[in-house]
C-alpha positions in Angstrom: 125.8 -65.5 -70.8 127.3 -62.5 -72.7 123.8 -61.3 -73.6 122.7 -61.5 -69.9 125.6 -59.4 -68.8 124.9 -56.8 -71.5 121.1 -56.6 -71.1 121.1 -57.3 -67.3 119.4 -59.9 -65.1 116.4 -58.8 -63.1 116.2 -59.9 -59.4 113.6 -62.5 -60.4 115.8 -63.9 -63.2 118.8 -64.0 -60.9 116.8 -66.0 -58.3 115.6 -68.4 -61.0 119.1 -68.9 -62.2 120.4 -69.5 -58.7 117.6 -72.0 -58.0 118.4 -73.9 -61.2 122.1 -74.0 -60.5 121.4 -75.2 -56.9 119.0 -77.9 -58.1 121.5 -79.2 -60.7 123.2 -81.1 -57.8 122.7 -82.3 -54.3 120.5 -80.2 -52.0 120.8 -81.2 -48.4 117.5 -82.1 -46.6 117.5 -82.3 -42.8 115.2 -83.2 -40.0 112.4 -80.6 -40.2 112.6 -79.9 -36.5 116.1 -78.6 -36.8 117.0 -74.9 -37.1 119.7 -75.0 -39.7 121.9 -71.8 -40.1 125.2 -70.8 -41.6 127.4 -67.8 -42.5 129.4 -66.9 -45.6 132.3 -64.4 -45.9 133.5 -62.9 -49.2 137.0 -63.3 -47.8 139.8 -61.2 -46.4 143.1 -61.1 -44.5 143.1 -62.6 -41.1 139.5 -63.7 -41.5 139.1 -66.4 -38.8 135.5 -65.5 -37.8 134.2 -69.0 -38.7 135.9 -70.8 -35.8 134.7 -68.8 -32.8 131.3 -68.3 -34.5 130.5 -72.0 -34.9 131.8 -72.8 -31.5 129.4 -70.3 -29.9 126.3 -70.7 -32.1 126.3 -74.5 -32.0 125.9 -74.3 -28.2 122.3 -73.1 -28.5 121.0 -76.1 -30.5 121.4 -74.5 -34.0 122.7 -76.8 -36.7 125.6 -75.5 -38.9 126.4 -77.7 -42.0 129.4 -75.6 -43.1 130.9 -76.1 -46.5 134.1 -74.1 -46.9 137.0 -73.7 -49.3 140.7 -73.3 -49.6 142.7 -70.2 -50.0 144.0 -68.7 -53.2 145.9 -65.4 -53.4 145.9 -63.1 -50.4 142.7 -64.5 -48.9 143.3 -67.5 -46.6 141.1 -70.6 -46.7 139.2 -72.0 -43.7 140.0 -75.5 -44.7 143.7 -74.8 -44.8 143.7 -73.2 -41.4 141.9 -76.2 -39.9 144.4 -78.6 -41.5 147.2 -76.9 -39.7 145.8 -78.8 -36.7 147.4 -82.4 -36.7 144.8 -85.0 -37.4 142.0 -82.8 -38.6 139.9 -84.4 -41.4 138.1 -82.0 -43.7 136.6 -84.8 -45.9 133.4 -86.3 -44.5 130.9 -88.9 -45.8 127.2 -88.0 -46.1 126.3 -90.4 -43.3 129.0 -88.9 -41.0 127.7 -85.3 -41.8 124.1 -86.1 -40.9 125.1 -87.9 -37.7 127.4 -85.1 -36.7 124.7 -82.5 -37.1 122.4 -84.7 -34.9 125.0 -85.3 -32.2 127.2 -82.2 -32.2 125.4 -79.6 -34.2 128.3 -78.6 -36.6 130.7 -79.9 -39.1 133.1 -78.1 -41.4 133.9 -79.7 -44.7 135.1 -78.8 -48.2 132.7 -78.5 -51.1 131.7 -82.1 -52.0 131.4 -83.5 -55.5 127.8 -82.8 -56.6 127.1 -79.4 -55.1 125.7 -77.1 -57.9 127.7 -78.7 -60.7 126.0 -76.3 -63.2 128.1 -73.5 -61.5 131.3 -75.1 -62.7 129.9 -75.3 -66.3 128.7 -71.8 -66.2 132.0 -70.5 -64.8 133.9 -71.9 -67.7 131.5 -70.1 -70.1 131.9 -66.9 -68.1 135.6 -67.2 -68.4 135.6 -67.3 -72.2 132.9 -64.6 -72.5 134.7 -62.2 -70.1 131.7 -62.2 -67.7 133.5 -63.6 -64.6 133.1 -60.3 -62.8 129.4 -59.7 -63.7 127.7 -59.2 -60.3 124.4 -61.2 -60.8 126.5 -64.3 -61.9 128.9 -63.9 -59.0 125.9 -63.8 -56.6 124.2 -66.8 -58.2 127.5 -68.8 -58.0 128.0 -68.0 -54.3 124.4 -68.5 -53.3 123.7 -71.7 -55.3 126.4 -73.5 -53.3 125.6 -72.0 -49.9 121.8 -72.6 -50.2 122.4 -76.2 -51.2 123.2 -76.7 -47.5 119.5 -76.8 -46.8 119.4 -73.6 -44.6 116.7 -71.7 -42.9 118.8 -68.7 -41.9 122.0 -67.2 -43.4 124.2 -64.3 -42.4 126.6 -62.9 -45.1 129.8 -61.1 -44.2 130.4 -58.8 -47.2 133.7 -57.0 -47.0 134.8 -53.7 -48.5 138.2 -52.2 -48.6 141.7 -52.6 -50.1 141.9 -56.3 -49.4 138.4 -57.3 -50.4 136.7 -58.2 -53.7 134.7 -54.9 -53.4 136.9 -51.8 -53.7 134.2 -49.4 -52.8 131.4 -49.4 -50.2 128.9 -49.0 -53.0 130.1 -52.2 -54.7 129.8 -54.1 -51.4 126.3 -52.8 -50.7 125.2 -53.7 -54.2 126.6 -57.2 -53.8 125.1 -57.6 -50.4 121.7 -56.4 -51.6 121.7 -58.9 -54.5 122.6 -61.9 -52.3 120.1 -60.9 -49.6 117.3 -60.7 -52.3 118.3 -64.1 -53.7 118.3 -65.8 -50.2 114.9 -64.2 -49.3 113.5 -65.1 -52.7 114.4 -68.7 -52.1 112.8 -68.8 -48.7 116.0 -68.4 -46.5 116.0 -65.6 -43.9 119.1 -63.7 -45.1 121.0 -60.8 -43.6 124.2 -59.2 -44.8 126.8 -57.4 -42.6 129.1 -55.0 -44.5 132.5 -55.0 -42.8 135.7 -53.1 -43.2 138.6 -55.0 -44.9 141.4 -52.3 -45.2 142.9 -53.6 -41.9 143.6 -57.3 -41.1 141.1 -58.9 -38.6 142.8 -59.4 -35.3 146.6 -59.7 -35.1 147.4 -63.0 -36.8 147.9 -63.7 -40.5 148.8 -67.2 -41.6 147.3 -70.6 -41.0 148.7 -71.9 -37.7 148.9 -68.3 -36.3 145.2 -67.7 -37.1 144.1 -71.0 -35.5 146.0 -70.0 -32.3 144.3 -66.6 -32.2 140.9 -68.3 -32.9 141.4 -70.7 -30.0 142.3 -67.7 -27.8 139.1 -65.9 -28.8 137.1 -69.0 -28.1 138.5 -69.0 -24.6 137.7 -65.4 -24.0 141.1 -63.9 -24.8 140.4 -62.7 -28.4 141.1 -59.3 -30.1 138.2 -56.9 -29.7 137.5 -56.5 -33.4 137.3 -60.3 -33.9 134.9 -60.6 -31.0 132.8 -57.9 -32.3 132.3 -59.4 -35.8 131.6 -62.8 -34.2 129.1 -61.5 -31.7 127.2 -59.4 -34.3 126.9 -62.2 -36.8 126.2 -64.8 -34.2 123.7 -62.5 -32.5 121.9 -62.2 -35.9 121.6 -66.0 -36.2 120.3 -66.4 -32.6 117.8 -63.6 -32.9 116.5 -64.7 -36.3 116.2 -68.3 -35.1 114.1 -67.0 -32.1 116.6 -67.9 -29.5 117.4 -64.4 -28.4 114.8 -61.7 -27.5 116.9 -59.0 -29.3 120.0 -58.5 -31.3 121.8 -57.1 -28.2 120.8 -60.1 -26.2 122.0 -62.4 -28.9 125.4 -60.7 -29.0 125.7 -61.0 -25.2 124.8 -64.7 -25.4 127.6 -65.3 -27.9 130.2 -63.5 -25.8 129.2 -65.3 -22.7 130.1 -68.7 -24.3 133.7 -67.5 -24.6 133.8 -66.6 -20.9 132.0 -69.7 -19.4 134.0 -72.3 -21.4 131.0 -73.6 -23.3 132.3 -72.4 -26.7 135.7 -74.1 -26.1 133.9 -77.3 -25.1 131.8 -77.3 -28.3 134.8 -76.5 -30.5 136.7 -79.4 -28.9 133.8 -81.7 -29.8 133.8 -80.5 -33.4 137.6 -81.0 -33.7 137.5 -84.4 -32.0 134.7 -85.6 -34.2 136.8 -84.7 -37.3 139.9 -86.6 -36.2 141.8 -84.3 -33.7 142.8 -86.2 -30.6 141.5 -85.4 -27.2 145.1 -84.9 -26.0 145.5 -82.1 -28.6 142.3 -80.3 -27.5 143.4 -80.6 -23.9 146.7 -78.9 -24.8 144.7 -76.2 -26.5 142.7 -75.7 -23.2 146.0 -75.3 -21.4 147.3 -72.8 -23.9 150.2 -75.1 -24.9 150.0 -74.4 -28.6 153.7 -74.8 -29.1 153.3 -78.5 -28.3 150.8 -78.9 -31.1 151.5 -76.6 -34.0 154.6 -76.8 -36.2 156.8 -73.7 -35.7 158.7 -71.6 -38.3 162.5 -71.7 -38.1 162.8 -67.9 -37.9 161.0 -65.0 -36.3 162.1 -61.5 -37.3 160.8 -58.3 -35.8 159.5 -55.3 -37.9 160.3 -52.0 -36.1 158.5 -48.7 -36.2 160.5 -46.2 -38.3 159.0 -43.2 -36.4 156.6 -42.2 -33.7 152.9 -41.3 -33.7 149.6 -43.2 -34.2 149.2 -46.1 -36.6 146.6 -44.5 -39.0 146.3 -47.6 -41.2 147.6 -51.1 -41.7 147.5 -52.3 -45.4 145.8 -55.7 -45.3 146.5 -56.4 -49.0 150.2 -55.9 -48.6 150.4 -58.1 -45.5 148.2 -60.8 -47.1 150.4 -60.9 -50.2 153.5 -61.0 -48.1 152.1 -64.0 -46.3 151.6 -65.7 -49.6 155.1 -65.0 -50.7 156.4 -66.5 -47.4 154.6 -69.7 -48.4 151.5 -69.2 -46.2 149.1 -69.1 -49.2 148.7 -70.2 -52.8 149.5 -68.3 -56.0 148.4 -71.4 -58.0 145.7 -74.0 -56.9 148.4 -76.7 -56.8 150.8 -74.8 -54.5 151.6 -76.5 -51.1 151.1 -74.4 -48.0 153.8 -73.8 -45.3 151.5 -73.9 -42.3 153.5 -72.1 -39.6 154.6 -69.1 -41.6 152.8 -65.8 -41.4 152.8 -62.4 -39.8 151.9 -61.7 -36.1 150.9 -58.1 -35.6 152.1 -56.6 -32.3 150.3 -53.3 -32.9 147.5 -52.3 -35.2 145.5 -49.4 -36.4 144.8 -46.8 -33.7 147.8 -47.8 -31.5 150.4 -45.2 -30.5 154.0 -46.1 -31.2 157.5 -44.8 -30.7 160.5 -45.2 -33.0 161.9 -48.7 -32.6 158.7 -50.3 -31.2 157.9 -53.7 -32.6 155.1 -53.5 -35.2 155.0 -57.2 -36.2 156.9 -60.4 -36.0 157.4 -62.3 -39.3 157.4 -66.2 -38.9 159.2 -67.7 -41.9 161.3 -70.5 -43.2 163.9 -68.6 -45.2 161.8 -66.8 -47.7 161.8 -63.3 -46.1 163.8 -60.8 -48.2 164.9 -57.3 -47.4 162.4 -56.0 -49.9 159.6 -57.9 -48.2 160.6 -56.5 -44.8 160.5 -53.0 -46.3 157.0 -53.8 -47.8 155.7 -55.0 -44.4 157.2 -51.9 -42.7 155.5 -49.6 -45.2 152.2 -51.4 -44.7 152.0 -49.5 -41.3 151.2 -45.8 -42.0 152.2 -43.8 -38.9 150.9 -40.2 -38.5 149.3 -37.8 -36.1 145.7 -38.9 -36.3 144.2 -41.4 -33.9 141.9 -43.5 -36.1 140.5 -46.6 -34.3 139.2 -49.6 -36.4 135.6 -49.2 -37.4 134.8 -52.8 -38.4 131.0 -53.1 -38.7 129.7 -50.6 -41.3 126.1 -51.4 -42.0 123.4 -54.1 -42.2 121.4 -55.1 -45.3 118.0 -56.8 -45.0 115.4 -57.7 -47.6 112.9 -55.1 -48.6 114.4 -52.5 -46.2 116.9 -49.6 -46.7 120.5 -50.3 -45.6 120.9 -49.4 -41.9 123.8 -48.4 -39.8 124.7 -51.1 -37.3 123.5 -49.0 -34.4 120.1 -48.4 -36.0 119.7 -52.1 -36.9 120.7 -53.2 -33.3 118.2 -50.9 -31.7 115.4 -52.0 -34.1 115.9 -55.8 -33.6 113.7 -56.5 -30.6 111.1 -59.2 -30.3 107.7 -57.8 -31.1 
């Protein structure tokens, strides 16, 4: 491993390594008539894209066998957010998974026992040889597990910014390019979307709070930046699967499911199939979230110290603050306090006056004066109006990286 990181792995060698790691364990095989797709995110703060995306995409007959993980550090986990819903069962048997795909089109489960076991062995070697951060091995680790799902199409959400694994845009583009090459080399139609992760996605940070915002998005009341990420990535899946005549049409199809109720109906089916009661999903449909989710004992307001435009919102500071409140893990064995978190009232680009509410902190007694000051300082207020620019570029195999606008205009059925 140490020799590989010094001498470098070629694209072909990285593909071979990924394939070997994937084939060391279970590789899902599905009905050949199915169109099997998925998405993967490199993680961020307020990243709740999975929930509205699967709710919309599964409506069109695509199959999403989603294997997800738990949160560690400032990045929240999809599994943890789902488990804030009473009754949700993240652990499924093989027979249940296959029947679920046939009947409903989507399940969301944690990584099961025999997926790419070689990855765990290799990781332990990487740890002692100081090669944990070597990009080809990172990509092989991610892709060996994701491609074990038996996919035909994959969209990758590669984040760049202060709260991402890639500090610079160039790092994110390099990571995206490697993973796209691996997917393509293993016969999976793979596209990467490079997205901004300096600013939290949407307004909610924390497990229960993010599930509520996801449910609002699924019912057509979501934040604009969340809807944009979901529609772009969902549009890619629909277009690549041949279900939309263009990228623009695919995006419109995704957004329509939020307005016509079909996304919420599908998400209710997914939840009910994994243990959530029909009474609970009915309450979600009525917007009565307070009757379902546990609530924090205290809610404290964070006020603007001056006036102007919010030029930036530091996602890393807010993500770490959520962890310190108990909404995330510092160690794998830590127990999560589901209702705690930070609900933004204003975000990047908004105009504020002194004393306006910037955010509300939901906590159970862990909020200190120092943390309140840190959260206040996460909002930089100045003279410039700088709206959120969430979608940065698109990476496809064998093509130069494109701006989102160029990609969108080029993706039309020939």
